[in-house]
C-alpha positions as CSV (number, residue, x, y, z in Angstrom):
1,M,31.4,-90.5,4.9
2,E,33.5,-87.8,3.1
3,S,33.3,-84.3,4.3
4,A,31.5,-81.7,2.2
5,A,34.8,-79.8,1.8
6,G,36.6,-82.8,0.3
7,N,33.8,-83.8,-2.1
8,P,33.7,-81.6,-5.2
9,N,30.3,-83.0,-6.3
10,Y,28.6,-82.1,-3.0
11,T,25.7,-79.6,-3.3
12,V,23.9,-77.9,-0.5
13,P,20.4,-79.3,-0.2
14,P,17.6,-76.8,-0.8
15,T,15.9,-75.2,2.1
16,P,12.4,-76.4,2.5
17,A,9.8,-73.7,1.8
18,V,8.0,-72.3,4.9
19,D,4.5,-71.1,4.5
20,P,3.9,-67.5,5.8
21,P,1.9,-67.3,9.0
22,P,-1.8,-66.8,8.4
23,Q,-3.1,-63.2,8.5
24,P,-5.8,-62.5,11.0
25,L,-9.2,-61.9,9.5
26,A,-10.4,-58.3,9.6
27,T,-13.0,-57.9,12.2
28,T,-15.7,-55.2,12.4
29,Q,-16.4,-55.6,16.0
30,N,-14.7,-52.2,16.8
31,R,-16.4,-50.4,13.9
32,P,-19.6,-48.5,14.5
33,I,-22.6,-49.7,12.5
34,F,-23.7,-46.1,11.8
35,S,-21.1,-43.3,11.2
36,F,-22.1,-39.7,11.7
37,P,-20.3,-36.7,10.1
38,R,-18.0,-34.8,12.4
39,R,-19.2,-31.4,13.6
40,P,-17.4,-28.6,11.7
41,A,-15.0,-26.5,13.7
42,L,-16.6,-23.3,15.0
43,R,-14.9,-19.9,15.1
44,V,-16.4,-17.5,17.6
45,T,-15.2,-13.8,17.6
46,T,-16.3,-11.1,20.0
47,E,-15.5,-7.4,19.8
48,F,-16.2,-4.7,22.4
49,D,-15.8,-0.9,22.0
50,S,-16.0,1.0,25.2
51,E,-17.0,4.3,23.3
52,S,-20.2,2.8,22.0
53,A,-20.6,0.1,24.8
54,V,-21.7,-2.4,22.1
55,F,-20.6,-6.0,21.6
56,F,-20.2,-7.5,18.2
57,H,-20.3,-11.3,17.9
58,K,-19.6,-13.5,14.9
59,I,-19.9,-17.3,14.6
60,S,-18.5,-19.0,11.5
61,C,-17.7,-22.5,10.2
62,K,-16.9,-24.2,7.0
63,L,-19.4,-26.5,5.3
64,L,-19.2,-29.3,2.8
65,G,-15.5,-29.8,3.0
66,S,-14.6,-26.1,2.9
67,L,-16.8,-25.5,-0.2
68,A,-18.8,-22.9,1.6
69,K,-18.6,-20.8,4.8
70,F,-21.5,-20.0,7.2
71,K,-21.5,-16.9,9.2
72,F,-23.9,-15.6,11.9
73,S,-23.3,-12.1,13.4
74,F,-25.2,-9.7,15.7
75,H,-24.7,-6.8,18.0
76,N,-25.9,-6.4,21.6
77,N,-25.6,-3.6,24.1
78,S,-25.1,-3.6,27.9
79,K,-28.9,-4.3,28.4
80,G,-28.8,-7.4,26.3
81,D,-30.8,-6.0,23.4
82,V,-29.8,-7.8,20.1
83,S,-29.6,-5.8,16.9
84,E,-28.5,-6.2,13.3
85,P,-28.6,-10.1,13.2
86,Q,-27.3,-11.4,9.9
87,I,-26.8,-14.8,8.3
88,S,-24.3,-15.3,5.5
89,I,-23.4,-18.3,3.3
90,V,-20.4,-17.7,1.1
91,S,-18.9,-19.9,-1.5
92,K,-16.5,-19.3,-4.4
93,H,-19.2,-18.5,-7.0
94,L,-22.3,-17.7,-4.9
95,S,-23.0,-15.8,-1.6
96,L,-26.1,-15.0,0.3
97,H,-26.5,-12.4,3.0
98,Y,-29.8,-12.3,4.9
99,D,-30.8,-9.6,7.3
100,L,-33.1,-11.0,10.0
101,E,-34.5,-7.6,11.1
102,D,-35.3,-6.2,7.6
103,H,-36.2,-9.6,6.1
104,N,-34.0,-8.7,3.2
105,A,-31.5,-10.7,1.2
106,L,-28.5,-9.7,-0.8
107,I,-27.3,-12.2,-3.4
108,K,-24.0,-12.1,-5.1
109,S,-22.6,-14.5,-7.8
110,S,-19.4,-14.7,-9.9
111,I,-18.9,-17.0,-12.9
112,D,-15.9,-17.5,-15.1
113,V,-17.3,-17.8,-18.6
114,G,-13.9,-18.5,-20.1
115,P,-10.2,-18.1,-19.3
116,R,-10.4,-14.3,-20.0
117,L,-14.1,-13.5,-19.3
118,Q,-15.8,-13.1,-15.9
119,L,-19.4,-12.2,-15.0
120,T,-20.4,-10.9,-11.6
121,A,-23.9,-10.0,-10.4
122,A,-25.5,-8.6,-7.2
123,H,-29.2,-8.4,-6.4
124,D,-31.1,-6.7,-3.5
125,V,-34.3,-8.7,-3.1
126,K,-36.2,-6.1,-1.1
127,A,-35.2,-3.1,-3.3
128,Q,-35.6,-5.1,-6.5
129,Q,-32.3,-3.6,-7.7
130,G,-29.0,-5.1,-8.7
131,E,-25.9,-4.8,-10.8
132,V,-24.3,-6.9,-13.5
133,T,-20.6,-6.6,-14.3
134,M,-18.5,-8.2,-17.1
135,V,-14.7,-8.1,-17.0
136,A,-12.7,-9.2,-20.1
137,N,-9.0,-9.6,-19.8
138,V,-7.0,-8.9,-23.0
139,A,-4.3,-11.3,-24.0
140,D,-1.5,-8.8,-23.1
141,P,-1.3,-8.8,-19.3
142,G,-2.4,-5.6,-17.5
143,Y,-5.2,-4.8,-20.0
144,A,-8.8,-5.3,-19.2
145,L,-12.3,-4.0,-20.2
146,E,-15.1,-3.8,-17.6
147,L,-18.7,-3.1,-18.4
148,S,-21.2,-2.6,-15.5
149,T,-24.9,-1.8,-15.6
150,A,-27.7,-1.5,-13.1
151,V,-30.7,-3.8,-13.1
152,P,-33.2,-2.6,-14.1
153,S,-31.2,-0.5,-16.6
154,V,-31.5,3.2,-16.4
155,G,-29.0,4.2,-19.1
156,L,-25.8,3.3,-20.8
157,P,-23.5,0.9,-18.9
158,R,-20.4,2.2,-17.1
159,A,-17.3,1.3,-19.1
160,T,-13.8,1.1,-17.6
161,F,-10.6,0.3,-19.5
162,R,-7.6,-0.7,-17.5
163,F,-4.0,-0.6,-18.7
164,P,-0.6,-1.0,-17.0
165,V,-0.3,2.7,-16.1
166,G,-3.8,3.5,-15.1
167,E,-7.5,3.3,-16.1
168,V,-10.2,5.4,-17.8
169,S,-13.9,5.2,-17.0
170,L,-17.0,6.5,-18.9
171,Q,-20.3,6.8,-17.0
172,E,-23.6,8.4,-17.9
173,K,-25.0,10.8,-15.2
174,E,-28.1,12.8,-14.8
175,E,-27.8,16.6,-14.3
176,E,-30.5,19.1,-13.3
177,E,-30.3,21.1,-16.5
178,I,-29.2,18.3,-18.9
179,K,-30.8,14.9,-18.6
180,N,-27.9,12.7,-19.5
181,V,-24.2,13.7,-19.3
182,L,-21.2,11.5,-20.1
183,S,-18.8,11.7,-17.2
184,V,-15.1,10.9,-17.6
185,S,-12.8,9.9,-14.8
186,G,-9.4,8.2,-14.8
187,I,-6.1,7.6,-13.1
188,L,-2.6,7.7,-14.6
189,K,0.7,6.6,-12.9
190,G,4.3,7.1,-13.9
191,N,7.8,7.0,-12.4
192,I,9.3,10.5,-12.0
193,L,12.5,11.5,-10.1
194,K,12.8,8.1,-8.3
195,G,9.2,8.3,-7.2
196,I,5.7,7.6,-8.4
197,C,3.5,10.4,-9.8
198,T,-0.3,9.9,-9.9
199,A,-2.9,12.0,-11.7
200,Q,-6.5,11.4,-10.7
201,Y,-9.4,13.1,-12.4
202,K,-13.0,12.8,-11.1
203,D,-16.0,15.2,-10.8
204,D,-14.2,18.0,-12.6
205,E,-11.3,17.9,-10.1
206,L,-7.7,16.9,-10.8
207,K,-5.5,15.7,-8.0
208,L,-1.8,15.4,-8.6
209,R,0.1,13.2,-6.1
210,Y,3.8,12.4,-5.9
211,C,5.2,9.7,-3.7
212,Y,8.9,9.3,-2.9
213,K,9.9,6.5,-0.5
214,D,13.1,4.9,0.6
215,E,14.2,2.9,3.6
216,E,14.4,6.0,5.9
217,M,11.8,8.5,4.7
218,S,8.8,9.2,2.4
219,F,7.4,12.4,1.0
220,H,3.8,12.8,-0.4
221,P,2.8,16.2,-1.8
222,I,-0.8,16.5,-3.1
223,L,-2.1,19.3,-5.4
224,S,-5.8,19.8,-6.2
225,L,-6.9,21.7,-9.3
226,P,-8.6,24.1,-10.0
227,S,-8.8,25.0,-6.3
228,N,-4.9,25.0,-6.0
229,A,-5.2,23.4,-2.6
230,L,-1.8,22.0,-1.6
231,A,-1.0,19.5,1.2
232,F,1.9,17.2,1.9
233,A,2.7,14.2,4.2
234,F,6.2,13.5,5.5
235,K,7.3,10.3,7.3
236,R,10.7,9.7,8.8
237,R,12.1,6.5,10.3
238,L,14.1,7.5,13.4
239,G,15.2,3.9,14.1
240,P,14.3,0.3,13.6
241,S,11.3,0.7,15.9
242,D,10.5,4.4,15.7
243,K,8.7,6.4,13.1
244,L,7.5,10.0,12.9
245,S,4.7,11.2,10.5
246,Y,3.6,14.8,9.8
247,W,0.8,16.1,7.6
248,Y,0.2,19.8,6.7
249,N,-2.6,21.5,4.7
250,C,-1.2,24.7,3.2
251,D,-4.7,26.0,2.4
252,S,-6.3,25.6,5.9
253,T,-3.0,25.6,7.9
254,F,-4.2,22.5,9.7
255,W,-1.6,20.0,10.7
256,S,-1.2,16.7,12.5
257,A,1.7,14.7,13.8
258,V,2.0,11.0,14.9
259,Y,4.8,9.2,16.6
260,K,4.9,5.4,16.5
261,H,7.1,2.9,18.4
262,T,6.9,-0.8,18.0
263,Y,7.9,-3.5,20.6
264,G,8.4,-6.6,18.4
265,K,5.4,-7.7,16.3
266,D,2.6,-7.7,18.8
267,F,3.0,-4.4,20.7
268,K,2.7,-0.9,19.3
269,F,2.6,2.6,20.9
270,K,1.3,5.6,19.0
271,A,0.8,9.3,20.1
272,G,-0.3,12.3,18.1
273,Y,-2.0,15.6,17.8
274,D,-4.6,17.0,15.4
275,S,-4.8,20.8,15.1
276,E,-8.2,20.8,13.3
277,V,-10.0,19.2,16.2
278,R,-7.5,20.5,18.8
279,L,-7.0,17.0,20.2
280,G,-4.0,15.1,21.5
281,W,-4.1,11.3,21.9
282,A,-2.1,8.2,22.8
283,S,-2.8,4.6,21.8
284,L,-1.4,1.3,22.9
285,W,-2.0,-1.9,20.8
286,V,-1.5,-5.4,22.0
287,G,-1.6,-7.6,18.8
288,D,-0.9,-6.6,15.2
289,E,-3.0,-3.4,14.5
290,G,-3.7,-4.4,10.9
291,G,-3.7,-8.2,11.4
292,K,-6.4,-10.7,12.5
293,A,-7.1,-11.9,16.0
294,K,-5.9,-15.5,15.2
295,T,-2.3,-14.3,14.8
296,A,-2.3,-12.2,18.1
297,P,-1.1,-13.6,21.4
298,M,-3.9,-15.8,22.9
299,K,-5.9,-14.8,19.8
300,M,-6.8,-11.5,21.4
301,K,-6.2,-7.9,20.3
302,V,-6.5,-5.0,22.7
303,Q,-6.3,-1.3,22.1
304,F,-6.2,1.4,24.8
305,M,-6.6,5.1,23.7
306,L,-6.4,8.3,25.7
307,Q,-7.9,11.4,24.1
308,V,-7.0,14.8,25.6
309,P,-8.9,17.9,24.3
310,Q,-6.7,21.0,24.2
311,D,-9.4,23.3,25.3
312,D,-10.7,21.1,28.2
313,I,-8.1,18.8,29.6
314,K,-10.5,17.7,32.4
315,S,-12.8,16.1,29.9
316,S,-10.1,13.6,28.8
317,V,-11.4,10.1,27.9
318,L,-9.8,6.7,28.2
319,M,-11.3,4.2,25.8
320,F,-10.5,0.6,24.9
321,R,-11.3,-2.0,22.3
322,V,-11.1,-5.8,22.7
323,K,-11.3,-8.5,20.0
324,K,-11.1,-12.2,21.1
325,R,-11.4,-15.3,19.0
326,W,-12.2,-18.9,20.2
327,D,-11.8,-22.0,18.1
328,I,-14.3,-24.6,19.2
């Protein structure tokens, strides 16, 4: 027999096809016959204020795949007496708040009629009163018209026109001598001298504010007309973790000062003095002062405050507040 290398007509025989191994049949022995929905995750938050000696508890969870949120909250004192129990169900377009003590419900709803039109409504069941608001956004960004009226209606609706540099509101009010008076209020903002100037007019009073702020300092003078009352606030950053704030009222000569020092993100020390109440104080925060408990270490925020009256140092008071969250 000639070798395969010496025979030019020699071809490699085809490899016989091999059937794939049979796949095991799916069994349902390990599957439960009846499946029950999983319990939603519960969030339990407890707060305690030593000044009032009252606990505040809140239990919340998400329902229907995060389409709605359920909340139950109440207060209780050191004797165990429960007060202000409330139940809330909140969704994107509808919310219900029910007071178990007053047997009263507050219903709120919000509907997007179109891409630029939104309707919101609120109704107090026990008082039989409510409010309906319509907000229309103009094509140009920054412009909007808002109309709001009480239900049942007692006069013309309140109208507010918003634009990029402020807003103007018109509202009908009842005075003693004149039955109906059209009241005007508004806010205007503008950039002046590397700062922001704000003019706010309401209830026949005009307040002029100027705000200058950079990386190291900020300055806020406030002038009220026609009373000519002048006050200003000054803040100075002394270092990456230190800041000093000072406020002075030129009309009453009252002043206050606050020193703040931060230790990272979760620790803050503040001390200050208020001449109007003649009180000095110091405060220590564990956890972000303006943040939520879930972002704090061990999901707990603690504040200790010492208040020292200038006229009676022996009556100094040490208070504390605690807020703790559990995810169950």
